[in-house]
PAZABA-665025 format. One line per field, with one value per residue (C-alpha): residue number from 1; residue in three letters; x negated, y negated, z. Coordinates in pm, whole numbers, plus 50000, padded with zeros to 5 digits. Each point is the difference from the previous one (the first is absolute). Example, Ala and Ser with C-alpha at 12.3 -4.5 7.8 and 13.67 -1.06 7.14 Angstrom:
<rs>
bapa <- [1 2];
torkol <- [ALA SER];
x <- [48770 49863];
y <- [50450 49656];
z <- [50780 49934];
</rs>
This chain:
<rs>
bapa <- [1 2 3 4 5 6 7 8 9 10 11 12 13 14 15 16 17 18 19 20 21 22 23 24 25 26 27 28 29 30 31 32 33 34 35 36 37 38 39 40 41 42 43 44 45 46 47 48 49 50 51 52 53 54 55 56 57 58 59 60 61 62 63 64 65 66 67 68 69 70 71 72 73 74 75 76 77 78 79 80 81 82 83 84 85 86 87 88 89 90 91 92 93 94 95 96 97 98 99 100 101 102 103 104 105 106 107 108 109 110 111 112 113 114 115 116 117 118 119 120 121 122 123 124 125 126 127 128 129 130 131 132 133 134 135 136 137 138 139 140 141 142 143 144 145 146 147 148 149 150 151 152 153 154 155 156 157 158 159 160 161 162 163 164 165 166 167 168 169 170 171 172 173 174 175 176 177 178 179 180 181 182 183 184 185 186 187 188 189 190 191 192 193 194 195 196 197 198 199 200 201 202 203 204 205 206 207 208 209 210 211 212 213 214 215 216 217 218 219 220 221 222 223 224 225 226 227 228 229 230 231 232 233 234 235 236 237 238 239 240 241 242 243 244 245 246 247 248 249 250 251 252 253];
torkol <- [UNK UNK UNK UNK UNK UNK UNK UNK UNK UNK UNK UNK UNK UNK UNK UNK UNK UNK UNK UNK UNK UNK UNK UNK UNK UNK UNK UNK UNK UNK UNK UNK UNK UNK UNK UNK UNK UNK UNK UNK UNK UNK UNK UNK UNK UNK UNK UNK UNK UNK UNK UNK UNK UNK UNK UNK UNK UNK UNK UNK UNK UNK UNK UNK UNK UNK UNK UNK UNK UNK UNK UNK UNK UNK UNK UNK UNK UNK UNK UNK UNK UNK UNK UNK UNK UNK UNK UNK UNK UNK UNK UNK UNK UNK UNK UNK UNK UNK UNK UNK UNK UNK UNK UNK UNK UNK UNK UNK UNK UNK UNK UNK UNK UNK UNK UNK UNK UNK UNK UNK UNK UNK UNK UNK UNK UNK UNK UNK UNK UNK UNK UNK UNK UNK UNK UNK UNK UNK UNK UNK UNK UNK UNK UNK UNK UNK UNK UNK UNK UNK UNK UNK UNK UNK UNK UNK UNK UNK UNK UNK UNK UNK UNK UNK UNK UNK UNK UNK UNK UNK UNK UNK UNK UNK UNK UNK UNK UNK UNK UNK UNK UNK UNK UNK UNK UNK UNK UNK UNK UNK UNK UNK UNK UNK UNK UNK UNK UNK UNK UNK UNK UNK UNK UNK UNK UNK UNK UNK UNK UNK UNK UNK UNK UNK UNK UNK UNK UNK UNK UNK UNK UNK UNK UNK UNK UNK UNK UNK UNK UNK UNK UNK UNK UNK UNK UNK UNK UNK UNK UNK UNK UNK UNK UNK UNK UNK UNK UNK UNK UNK UNK UNK UNK];
x <- [52182 50339 50199 49858 50032 50343 50183 49799 50187 50316 49953 50015 50393 49979 50341 50018 49956 49812 49685 49724 49589 49741 49584 49859 49762 50078 50380 49894 49772 50273 50271 49753 49932 50355 50043 49797 50177 50371 50074 50035 50148 49773 50352 50044 49685 50096 50173 50335 49983 50121 49962 49725 49821 49920 49618 50134 49947 50283 50107 50003 50077 49972 50325 49913 49984 49588 49981 49756 49891 49910 49846 50226 49677 49946 50332 49991 50353 50325 50331 50291 50225 50373 50074 50262 50163 50219 50145 49792 50033 49828 49792 50330 50235 49791 49978 50400 50036 49791 50161 50304 50169 49918 50404 49963 49716 50157 50227 49982 49726 50067 49856 49826 49788 49817 49823 49899 49660 49776 49870 49663 49994 50154 49898 50273 49988 49960 50351 49910 50236 49947 49811 49855 50026 49748 50111 49895 50286 50027 50120 49664 50176 50082 49680 49973 49655 49984 49983 50184 50168 50404 50370 50166 50361 50197 50147 49632 49859 50152 49776 49734 50001 50044 49674 49799 49721 49693 50018 50177 49863 49767 50178 49839 50034 49961 49734 50080 50166 49692 50117 50147 50367 49806 49641 50139 50082 49703 49786 50173 49984 49635 49866 50238 49790 49687 50086 50071 49671 49752 50247 49942 49623 49893 50219 49753 49741 50109 49926 50176 50157 50222 50181 50040 50208 50174 50328 49991 50384 50064 49713 49913 49561 49930 49748 49720 50042 49943 49679 49851 50108 49883 49651 49957 49672 50170 50129 50116 50237 49846 50027 50265 49813 49986 50254 49850 49769 50291 50325 49846 50176 49817 50042 50207 49935];
y <- [75498 50058 49983 49573 49958 50094 49767 49728 50099 50025 49692 49808 50033 50047 50074 50176 49771 49777 49885 49997 49856 50166 49847 50339 50028 50382 49884 49650 50186 50279 49721 49802 50335 50060 49613 50125 50268 49870 50209 49692 49671 49674 49828 50224 50035 50192 50394 50064 50168 50349 50213 50073 50312 50236 49905 49650 49875 49741 50142 49718 50020 49751 49851 50252 50294 50087 50122 49860 50090 49762 49926 49749 49734 49965 49795 49597 49900 50146 49882 50092 50184 50118 50372 50195 50191 50309 50339 50290 50396 50161 50367 50114 49877 50082 50351 50033 49803 50233 50250 49900 50204 49836 49934 49823 49749 49768 49928 49701 50037 49975 49726 50244 50085 49651 49771 49655 49919 49767 49989 49973 50013 50141 50198 49927 50219 49818 49899 49753 50230 50151 50294 50056 49767 50047 49952 49948 50140 49791 50225 50177 50239 50115 50181 49881 49890 49646 49964 50288 50003 50003 49950 49695 49970 49916 49685 49835 50076 49684 49767 50244 49916 49635 49993 50209 49792 49955 49661 50161 50365 50258 50124 50264 50070 50290 49925 49755 49745 49883 49641 49753 49899 49613 50106 49841 49658 49949 50101 49739 49749 50053 50001 49629 49850 50150 49814 49659 50050 50041 49709 49711 50133 49980 49658 49807 50199 49834 50363 50079 50308 49755 50000 50392 49965 49755 50191 50298 49926 50116 50281 50181 50025 50379 50002 50119 49671 49741 50185 49971 49608 49979 50210 49772 49715 49678 49832 49618 49953 49782 49611 49780 49792 49686 49733 49791 49687 49664 50199 50125 50326 50234 50181 50343 50360];
z <- [93648 49867 50326 49968 49647 49989 50317 49744 49682 50167 50203 49709 49930 49657 49839 49678 49673 50184 49796 50116 49896 50101 50049 49896 49768 49848 49971 49829 49754 49944 49837 49821 49808 49992 49859 49708 49900 50035 50323 50220 49931 50047 50118 50303 50201 50304 50120 50112 50377 49943 50363 50211 49969 50228 50057 50088 49664 49798 49673 49808 49581 49736 49781 49741 50286 50009 50367 50251 50407 50202 50295 50213 50088 49639 49992 49955 49879 50046 49725 50211 49703 50012 50150 49824 50142 49868 50107 49866 50031 50239 49965 50158 49790 49733 50041 50091 49663 49835 50181 49799 49750 49665 49918 50347 49947 49812 50327 50243 50293 50346 50177 50256 49731 49916 50292 49998 49887 49797 49585 49945 49697 49692 49651 49626 49679 49703 49973 50312 50251 50304 50016 50355 50310 50297 50343 50335 50297 50285 50299 49987 50202 49710 49906 49627 49825 49934 49657 49867 49646 50126 49830 50057 50120 49643 50222 50052 49617 49833 50295 49981 49550 50101 50191 49801 49852 50048 50221 50250 49996 49830 49718 49808 49659 49746 49862 49731 50286 50125 50034 50154 49874 50065 49795 49653 50182 50237 49664 49788 50297 50022 49626 50015 50259 49868 49660 50156 50230 49705 49727 50321 50051 49611 49983 50276 49858 49628 49843 49686 50134 50183 49665 49993 50313 49863 49890 50248 50082 49643 49960 50306 50018 50128 50274 49787 49759 50410 50081 49691 50031 50324 49933 49697 50003 50000 49709 49976 49750 49633 50092 49802 49686 50071 49894 49673 50093 49966 49892 49716 49904 49837 49635 49996 49796];
</rs>
């Protein structure tokens, strides 16, 4: 069975950081659970392709770094990404680096210690700096295992930092950095859309609750207030009093 699955995974022609959508009930259920606990953002309903595993599965990651191994026949849509090619240190180069004297390790590294590789995902520290880079080497003859954490050439780090956003690649945090940089913008946009929708629905029903949302631009309502207005029984506004007959003005008290 593995001899049949492996060619199928390769034949898809996926490149690192291509965005993939799955038609798999278990994967969809896990992603819905991730949304409830805040590990997966609703605005990014796809996974980033990483590499093909030894058993012919597709190694995928969510924007926050959760890994999922999927069968290639479960792929229902592919959105081409932008692979990021860098120079990563090979195993032999790393061994040569640590074999140096401590005083010499800060010297420039020879180019032969590095080889072309694609960035798969990165992890950041609490100060938003690149902590680790996971790569897949282009030349399979090097014998490097895909998905290994390797140092990237100093001249390529700036490009990695510019692309290190969860709309571009998986970015792992230190536990306190699990939300996308776009999360606040998306939340505000959804709250504004829900407020406008509720206001017009209540206004068309002649509901008194529409007056409560008429100043939403000054005082922003919460989702709890919107839910109460949507779920409560319909309340009509009190009718205006009829004008006095024959234009006679009533007494003022």
